[in-house]
C-alpha positions in Angstrom: -6.1 -23.8 -61.7 -5.5 -23.3 -58.0 -2.9 -25.3 -56.2 -3.9 -28.1 -54.0 -4.2 -27.4 -50.3 -0.9 -29.3 -49.6 0.9 -27.5 -52.3 -0.1 -24.1 -51.0 2.0 -24.4 -47.8 5.3 -25.5 -49.2 7.0 -22.3 -48.4 7.0 -20.0 -45.4 4.6 -17.0 -45.1 7.4 -14.6 -45.4 8.7 -16.2 -48.5 5.2 -16.2 -50.0 4.8 -12.6 -49.1 8.1 -11.6 -50.8 6.8 -13.3 -54.0 3.6 -11.1 -53.7 5.6 -7.9 -53.3 6.1 -7.0 -57.0 2.5 -7.7 -57.8 1.2 -5.5 -55.0 3.5 -2.7 -56.0 2.5 -2.8 -59.7 -1.2 -2.8 -58.8 -1.2 -0.1 -56.1 -2.9 2.5 -58.2 -5.6 0.0 -59.4 -6.2 -1.1 -55.8 -6.5 2.5 -54.7 -8.9 3.4 -57.6 -11.1 0.3 -57.2 -11.2 0.7 -53.4 -10.6 -3.0 -53.2 -7.6 -5.3 -54.0 -6.9 -5.5 -57.7 -8.2 -8.7 -59.3 -4.8 -10.0 -60.4 -3.5 -9.3 -56.9 -6.4 -11.3 -55.3 -5.6 -14.2 -57.6 -1.9 -14.1 -56.7 -2.8 -14.1 -53.0 -5.2 -17.0 -53.3 -2.5 -19.1 -55.0 0.0 -18.2 -52.4 -2.2 -19.5 -49.6 -1.7 -16.4 -47.5 -5.4 -15.9 -47.0 -5.5 -19.3 -45.2 -2.7 -19.0 -42.7 -5.0 -19.2 -39.7 -6.4 -22.6 -40.6 -5.1 -26.1 -39.7 -2.4 -27.5 -42.1 -4.8 -30.0 -43.7 -6.8 -27.1 -44.9 -3.8 -25.2 -46.2 -2.9 -23.3 -43.0 0.5 -22.5 -41.5 0.2 -24.2 -38.1 3.7 -23.2 -37.1 5.6 -20.2 -35.4 3.2 -17.2 -35.6 6.3 -14.8 -35.9 6.4 -16.0 -39.5 2.8 -14.6 -39.9 3.9 -11.3 -38.4 6.7 -11.1 -40.9 4.3 -11.8 -43.7 2.0 -8.9 -42.6 5.0 -6.5 -42.4 6.3 -7.5 -45.9 2.9 -7.2 -47.5 2.1 -3.9 -45.8 5.4 -2.5 -46.8 4.3 -3.0 -50.5 0.7 -2.0 -50.0 -1.1 -1.5 -46.7 -4.4 -2.8 -48.0 -2.8 -6.2 -48.8 -1.4 -6.7 -45.3 -4.7 -5.6 -43.8 -6.7 -7.9 -46.0 -4.5 -11.0 -45.2 -4.7 -10.1 -41.5 -8.5 -9.9 -41.7 -8.6 -13.3 -43.4 -6.4 -14.8 -40.6 -9.0 -13.7 -38.0 -11.9 -15.1 -40.0 -10.0 -18.4 -40.3 -9.0 -18.4 -36.7 -12.7 -18.2 -35.7 -13.1 -21.4 -37.5 -11.3 -23.3 -34.7 -14.7 -23.2 -32.8 -16.6 -25.0 -35.5 -17.0 -28.8 -35.3 -14.6 -30.6 -37.7 -17.3 -31.4 -40.3 -18.5 -27.8 -40.4 -14.9 -26.5 -40.6 -14.2 -28.7 -43.6 -17.3 -27.4 -45.3 -16.7 -23.7 -44.7 -13.0 -23.8 -45.6 -12.9 -26.6 -48.2 -12.3 -24.4 -51.3 -8.7 -23.0 -51.5 -9.9 -20.2 -53.7 -12.2 -18.8 -51.1 -11.6 -15.5 -49.3 -13.1 -14.7 -45.8 -14.3 -11.6 -44.1 -15.5 -10.9 -40.5 -16.9 -8.4 -38.1 -16.6 -8.9 -34.3 -18.8 -5.9 -33.8 -22.2 -7.2 -32.4 -24.2 -5.2 -34.9 -26.7 -7.9 -35.9 -29.5 -9.8 -34.1 -29.9 -13.6 -34.2 -33.3 -14.9 -33.2 -33.4 -18.5 -31.9 -35.6 -20.7 -34.1 -36.0 -24.4 -34.6 -32.6 -25.9 -35.7 -30.7 -22.6 -35.6 -31.1 -18.9 -35.9 -32.6 -16.2 -38.1 -29.9 -13.5 -38.6 -30.5 -9.9 -39.5 -28.4 -6.8 -39.2 -26.0 -4.3 -40.7 -22.3 -4.5 -40.0 -19.9 -1.6 -40.6 -16.2 -1.7 -41.7 -16.3 -5.2 -43.1 -12.9 -5.3 -44.9 -12.7 -7.3 -48.1 -16.5 -7.9 -48.3 -16.6 -7.5 -52.1 -14.1 -10.3 -52.7 -15.1 -12.7 -49.9 -17.0 -15.9 -50.1 -17.8 -16.5 -46.4 -18.5 -14.0 -43.6 -18.1 -14.5 -39.8 -20.5 -11.9 -38.2 -21.2 -11.3 -34.6 -24.8 -11.0 -33.3 -26.8 -10.6 -30.2 -28.8 -13.8 -29.7 -32.4 -13.2 -28.7 -35.3 -15.4 -27.6 -36.1 -17.7 -24.7 -35.9 -14.9 -22.1 -32.5 -13.6 -23.2 -31.7 -9.9 -23.1 -32.9 -8.1 -26.2 -30.2 -5.4 -26.0 -26.4 -5.3 -25.5 -25.3 -5.1 -21.9 -25.0 -7.4 -18.9 -26.1 -10.9 -19.6 -26.1 -10.4 -23.4 -25.5 -13.6 -25.4 -23.2 -13.0 -28.3 -22.2 -15.5 -31.0 -20.3 -15.6 -34.2 -22.3 -16.7 -37.3 -20.8 -18.2 -40.5 -22.7 -16.9 -43.5 -22.1 -17.4 -47.2 -21.8 -14.5 -49.6 -25.2 -15.3 -51.2 -26.9 -14.0 -48.1 -24.8 -10.8 -48.0 -25.7 -7.4 -49.5 -22.8 -4.9 -49.7 -23.6 -1.3 -49.2 -21.1 1.1 -50.8 -19.9 3.2 -47.8 -16.1 3.0 -48.0 -15.2 6.6 -49.2 -12.0 7.3 -47.2 -8.4 8.3 -47.5 -6.4 5.7 -45.5 -6.6 2.0 -46.3 -8.8 2.8 -49.3 -8.0 -0.5 -51.0 -9.4 -2.7 -48.3 -13.0 -2.3 -49.5 -14.3 -2.0 -45.9 -18.0 -1.3 -46.8 -21.1 -2.1 -44.7 -22.8 -5.4 -45.2 -26.5 -6.3 -44.6 -28.1 -9.6 -43.9 -31.9 -9.9 -44.0 -33.5 -12.7 -42.1 -31.1 -15.4 -43.1 -31.3 -18.8 -41.5 -28.0 -20.1 -39.9 -28.0 -23.7 -38.7 -26.9 -24.4 -35.1 -23.5 -25.8 -36.1 -22.5 -22.5 -37.8 -23.0 -20.5 -34.6 -20.1 -20.4 -32.2 -18.7 -18.3 -29.3 -15.4 -18.1 -27.6 -16.4 -20.8 -25.1 -17.2 -23.3 -27.9 -14.9 -26.4 -27.9 -11.9 -26.2 -30.3 -12.3 -29.0 -32.8 -8.6 -29.4 -33.9 -6.1 -29.3 -31.1 -2.7 -28.2 -32.1 -0.3 -25.5 -30.8 -1.5 -22.9 -33.3 -5.2 -23.5 -32.4 -4.2 -22.9 -28.7 -2.8 -19.4 -29.5 -4.7 -16.5 -27.9 -6.8 -14.7 -30.5 -7.0 -11.3 -29.0 -3.3 -10.3 -28.3 -2.1 -12.0 -31.5 -4.6 -10.1 -33.5 -3.2 -6.9 -31.9 0.3 -8.1 -32.8 -0.8 -8.5 -36.4 -2.1 -5.0 -36.5 1.2 -3.8 -35.1 3.1 -5.7 -37.8 1.0 -3.9 -40.4 2.0 -0.6 -38.9 5.7 -1.6 -38.9 5.4 -2.5 -42.6 3.9 0.9 -43.4 6.7 2.5 -41.3 9.3 0.7 -43.3 7.7 1.7 -46.6 7.9 5.4 -45.5 11.5 5.0 -44.4 12.5 3.3 -47.6 10.8 5.9 -49.7 12.6 8.7 -47.8 16.0 7.0 -48.5 15.0 6.6 -52.2 14.0 10.3 -52.5 17.3 11.3 -50.8 19.3 9.7 -53.6 17.1 11.0 -56.4 16.4 14.5 -55.3 18.9 17.2 -56.1 18.4 20.7 -54.7 19.0 23.5 -57.2 21.3 26.4 -56.2 23.6 26.4 -53.2 21.2 24.7 -50.7 22.3 21.2 -49.5 20.7 18.2 -51.1 18.1 16.4 -49.1 20.5 13.6 -47.9 23.0 16.2 -46.8 20.7 17.8 -44.3 21.2 17.1 -40.6 17.5 16.6 -39.9 17.1 14.0 -42.7 20.2 12.1 -41.6 18.9 12.0 -38.0 15.4 10.8 -39.0 16.8 8.0 -41.2 19.1 6.8 -38.4 16.3 7.0 -35.8 13.9 5.2 -38.1 16.2 2.2 -38.7 17.0 1.8 -35.1 13.4 2.2 -33.9 12.0 -0.2 -36.5 14.5 -2.9 -35.5 13.8 -2.4 -31.8 10.1 -2.5 -32.1 10.1 -5.5 -34.4 12.4 -7.4 -32.0 10.3 -6.7 -29.0 7.1 -7.7 -30.7 8.5 -10.9 -32.2 10.1 -11.9 -28.8 6.8 -11.5 -27.0 5.0 -13.6 -29.5 7.7 -16.3 -29.5 7.2 -16.7 -25.8 3.5 -17.4 -26.3 4.3 -19.8 -29.1 6.6 -21.9 -26.8 3.9 -22.0 -24.2 1.3 -23.2 -26.8 3.6 -26.0 -27.9 3.9 -27.2 -24.2 0.1 -26.9 -23.7 0.8 -24.5 -20.8 -1.6 -21.9 -19.6 -0.4 -18.3 -20.4 0.3 -16.0 -17.5 -1.3 -12.6 -17.5 2.2 -11.1 -17.7 3.0 -13.1 -20.8 -0.2 -11.9 -22.5 0.5 -8.4 -21.3 3.9 -8.5 -23.0 2.2 -9.1 -26.3 -0.5 -6.5 -25.8 2.0 -3.8 -24.7 4.5 -4.6 -27.4 1.8 -4.4 -30.0 0.3 -1.1 -28.9 3.7 0.4 -28.4 5.0 -0.7 -31.8 2.0 0.6 -33.6 1.9 3.9 -31.8 5.6 4.6 -32.2 5.4 3.5 -35.9 2.7 6.1 -36.5 4.7 8.8 -34.8 7.8 7.9 -36.9 5.8 8.0 -40.2 4.6 11.5 -39.2 8.1 12.5 -38.5 9.3 11.2 -41.8 6.4 12.9 -43.6 7.4 16.3 -41.9 11.1 15.9 -42.5 10.7 15.1 -46.2 9.1 18.5 -46.8 6.9 19.2 -49.8 7.6 15.9 -51.6 5.4 14.3 -49.0 2.4 16.0 -50.5 2.6 14.1 -53.8 0.8 10.8 -54.3 3.6 9.6 -56.6 5.6 9.1 -53.4 4.8 6.3 -51.0 5.3 8.5 -48.0 2.0 10.3 -48.8 0.1 7.0 -48.8 1.9 5.7 -45.8 0.9 8.8 -43.8 -2.8 8.2 -44.6 -2.7 4.5 -44.2 -1.0 4.2 -40.8 -3.5 6.6 -39.2 -6.3 4.4 -40.5 -4.6 1.3 -39.2 -4.5 2.7 -35.7 -8.2 3.4 -35.5 -8.9 -0.3 -35.0 -10.1 -1.2 -31.5 -7.6 -4.0 -31.1 -4.7 -1.5 -30.9 -6.2 1.2 -28.7 -4.4 2.7 -25.7 -6.7 1.1 -23.2 -4.9 -2.2 -23.9 -1.8 -0.7 -22.3 -3.9 -0.1 -19.2 -4.9 -3.8 -19.2 -1.2 -4.8 -19.6 -0.2 -2.5 -16.8 -2.8 -4.0 -14.5 -1.2 -7.4 -15.1 2.2 -6.1 -14.3 0.9 -4.6 -11.1 -0.8 -7.8 -9.9 -4.3 -6.7 -10.8 -6.5 -9.0 -12.9 -7.1 -7.4 -16.3 -10.8 -7.2 -17.1 -10.7 -6.6 -20.9 -13.0 -9.0 -22.6 -10.4 -10.1 -25.2 -7.4 -10.0 -22.9 -7.1 -13.8 -22.4 -9.2 -15.1 -25.3 
């Protein structure tokens, strides 16, 4: 029996994530072997409400300071990167729901046991027909597709003289599609983030009514500070929080190994070596600094949202640059930890090995790529950033 929507949000996202930690750790191997989140872990996440953080409070959402959401991603990713990644993906799919009318939002998100997936890649085509659209396409890298009940998929809209290819003038929309119309194609044979189940999905000529097709210019049905938050840079911040969680997992594992590993003969133990001591100190300081900068930048955005203010480009740039920098440095630090630990890093029994694979996969996402630093730099130099998601 699932908790009611009101019961789900009785604790903070970070507290709920701490309660998930042991379950995620104990099912890491199962998640890895299944190439999707272990069933018991999925059930625990549903009951926690963490899949629904991006929704309005009356649907079980958080609707408060987004720094708490970043903390949740970090805690979850420290236990198992695929968990943080999956919750982060659900948040985006729920955030897209802000553009639905209230009746449609209630219908799509009414069941607290539901899981959501999305793809912002415009890899489908939606043909305009009477009352809505016929949608077809194949989307790649759809994380959590095997465990999801609703999908938000982006398409090129065609018909009525609209361009039939991507490019200038292309009309792109997000379409809400139930799992019954989705075919999953087993393509997720990877090393990093194996447990996210990010297979391809196919939709074949499925009708979507007009109300379930939205874009970033659609009106926001429920006006509250959380629904005013910018989607793009906060999604980047979430990706960075995942990277910080993986970084912490690697750092914690190195410290654990130092206390457990005894070197035979006259060679110094691992924790007595200068290089290890330096890496541990550097890791702790770096993690704290990156986390502080990221949380501070997001806190500024939150305060502006509560006041109904318009964000300046510099405020948005602070989030984008803090996100990219945090994720990039976290990846470098995990690589440094991996190298410093020596041969123990090769063994899958140690979390350092998994962390090294996972963090490189995390930073392949488009929302955390270096060009966002260029966009941020433009804002700082008085040039209007042109990135499509910079202000959304």
